[in-house]
C-alpha positions in Angstrom: -17.2 -5.8 22.0 -18.0 -1.8 21.8 -16.2 1.1 23.7 -19.5 1.8 25.7 -20.0 -2.0 26.8 -16.0 -2.0 28.1 -16.1 1.3 29.7 -19.4 2.5 31.2 -18.8 6.1 31.6 -18.5 6.4 27.8 -15.7 7.8 27.6 -13.4 6.7 24.4 -9.4 6.0 24.6 -6.8 6.2 22.2 -3.2 5.3 21.7 -0.9 8.2 20.5 2.3 7.5 19.0 4.7 10.4 18.5 7.7 10.1 16.3 10.8 12.2 16.6 12.7 13.8 13.6 15.6 11.5 14.3 16.2 8.5 16.1 19.4 10.3 17.7 17.0 13.0 18.9 17.1 12.1 22.5 20.8 12.6 22.7 21.3 15.6 20.2 18.6 17.7 20.6 19.5 21.4 19.9 18.5 24.0 22.9 15.9 25.4 20.6 14.3 21.4 20.1 14.8 20.8 24.4 12.8 24.2 24.9 10.0 23.1 22.4 10.1 19.8 24.1 9.7 21.3 27.9 6.4 22.8 26.5 5.7 19.6 25.0 5.8 18.1 28.4 3.9 20.9 29.8 1.1 20.6 27.5 0.8 17.1 28.5 1.0 17.5 31.9 -1.8 20.2 31.6 -3.7 17.5 29.9 -3.0 14.7 32.4 -3.9 17.6 35.2 -7.3 18.0 33.2 -8.1 13.9 33.3 -7.3 13.5 29.4 -3.9 12.1 29.3 -4.0 8.7 31.4 0.1 8.3 30.9 2.6 9.7 28.5 6.4 9.6 28.2 9.3 8.6 26.4 9.6 5.0 25.1 13.4 4.1 25.4 14.0 2.0 22.4 17.3 2.9 20.9 16.0 1.6 17.6 13.2 3.4 17.3 12.7 6.2 20.1 9.3 7.6 20.1 6.5 9.0 22.8 3.8 7.2 23.8 0.2 8.7 25.2 -3.0 6.9 26.6 -5.9 9.5 26.3 -9.3 9.8 27.7 -11.8 11.3 25.4 -15.4 12.1 25.1 -15.3 11.5 21.0 -12.4 11.0 18.4 -13.0 14.5 17.0 -11.1 15.4 20.2 -8.1 13.8 19.5 -6.9 15.8 16.3 -7.4 18.6 18.2 -5.2 17.9 21.0 -2.3 16.8 18.6 -2.6 20.0 16.6 -2.2 21.8 19.9 1.2 20.3 20.7 3.9 22.2 20.7 6.1 19.6 19.6 3.7 19.0 16.4 3.2 22.6 15.6 7.2 22.9 15.6 7.1 20.2 13.3 9.6 18.4 15.5 7.2 15.6 16.1 4.6 13.7 14.2 1.9 11.6 16.0 -0.7 9.2 14.8 -3.5 7.6 17.1 -5.7 4.6 17.4 -8.8 3.9 19.3 -7.8 1.3 22.1 -10.1 -0.9 24.4 -8.8 0.1 27.6 -8.9 -1.7 31.0 -9.2 0.7 33.1 -8.4 0.0 37.6 -11.5 0.3 39.4 
C-alpha cells in the first residue's frame, strides 16, 4: 500500500525519535539544558500549531527516556530541515532519527 493510497491528502507521515544525552536527563538537566528544552517545546508547539506535528512529547521509559513525534509533511525533504532547526538538536543535547510511517488518522 502506498502512502498516497493510505492518505488521500497526499501528505506523508514520519515518526521522529529523539534521544537525550543520558538516561538520567529528565531528572538532572542543568539550568542551561532546561532552558534549551523549553525552546525545544516551543519549537514543536509552533509546528503543532502549523499542523505539522500531530503529536509530540517525552516517553517516560526509565530505561530509555526519549522524545517521540508524529509529523505530517508534504515531502520527505522537509523532515531533515525540521530536525536541523530544533533548538535541542542545534545545542547538541538531542539526536533525532526519523522513519516513514503509514499513518491512519481520524476522519
